[in-house]
C-alpha positions, 0 to 999 in steps of 0.5 A: 856352562856346557851347552844343549844348544839347539838339541831336541829334548822330551821331558814326560811328566814335567809340568812340576817336581824334578820334570819342570826342574829338568826341562827349565834347565834344560830350556835355559842351556839352549835345548828346545822343549817337550813338556811333556804332562797330563795334569793329573794329581798325584794318583793320576786323575784330572788333567789341568794346565800345568804344562802350560803354565812350564812352557810359558816358564819356559818362554818367559825367560826368551827359551823355546818349548812346547807343550803336550798333553798326553798320557804316557800310559796309553800308547796313541797319546805316548806316541803324540809325544814324540810326534808333536817334537818331530812336527814341531823340532824335527827330530828327539836328540833326548828323552827323560822318562819322568812320569809316573803316579803313586799309590801305595799300600800294603800288598795284602791291601792292594787292588790289583786295579792300583797295580795295574795302572802304576806299572802302566804308567812308571813301566809300560808308558816309559817303554811306549814313549821310548818305542815311539823315539827308538828308530828317529834316534837309531836312525840318526846314530844318537841318542840320548834315554834317562828311564826313572826308577827310584831307591822303592825298587832298588832296594825296595820300600815298605806300601810300595810293591807296585811303585817297585816292580816298575822301578825296579823295571827299569834298570831290568829295560835299561840292561837291555836298550843299552845294548840294543843301541850301542853300535848306534851310539844311543846311551842309555841311563837311569836316574834314582832321583830324592828331592821334596815333590807332591809326589813323594808327599804322599809318602806315608810319613812324609808331610813337608811345605811345599810351597817353601820346601827344604833347599837341601831337597829342592827337584833342581839339585838332581838335575846335574845328574840327569845334563850328564846321562843326557851329554854328548859323553854320557855312559850307557848302562848307568845307574844315577843316584842323585839327590840332596846335592849328593851323587852316587852310582848302584851297581849289579855285582855277580860273585863267581860262585860254586860250578858242581856240574853234572853232581849237582843236588841239593846236598851238594849245595848245602855243603857249599853254602858259605861260598855261594851267599860270598859276596867279597870278592863280587864284580859288577855283573857280565852285561857290564863287560860284555858293553865295554868290549864288544859296543859294536856287537848289540846291532 
């Protein structure tokens, strides 16, 4: 069994669902875990002791964990999560950005306050917590960061414009941080999970019995991919899809296109339309080749 003995792992939104599954497994493998969870409802309102319950569960099994109940969407709160890790355990090795909420409506019916709130929790919250952890990892030349995306962002899903925009934003953030962290052994990857959780149960058309969940949709079936992204031999800049015991990669590809130079105009574009749209010979983008070829040039 691969060990994370004494690694300090911070997991946001770890009071239930995927975050709880990640926290329990890291603790089982010897990690010291900071369990962050505001404890609110799926739309972000309210507060409860969900983080304390997961900490008690970890400690009851002989593990080491502390709770933090700050909101990732609050800059001071986000920083307090990392401050608590350093105060209690001296450092941070792994950050799993998992916290999230849903406010689903079709775009024409969406209240812009719901847009702002979802963006703030998912995208800004991830940036705030990661920004607090980054200098520590940079100084010690070691860090593993997981951002949580979704197929709703990568491929789209009706009624989730705010959520999808935030989740695709994770991919853009990952691309930049993987470049900036490469020279200091900071590996940054993105998870696109699928599991039965109280969050996904709010999506229209979903009605799963979470007290007796489908065992093939259990959150812990996603966790192996997270462990891999947090390991010493992790890659960087990858999008891992995980759910129902199935694991795969998603990637951004581009073709060679058409060079028309100073003679480019709309008519020439139309004349080359078929070649421009042809992805049959597409390759993973230039960014991936740059990271692999010059990891030390990105400090």
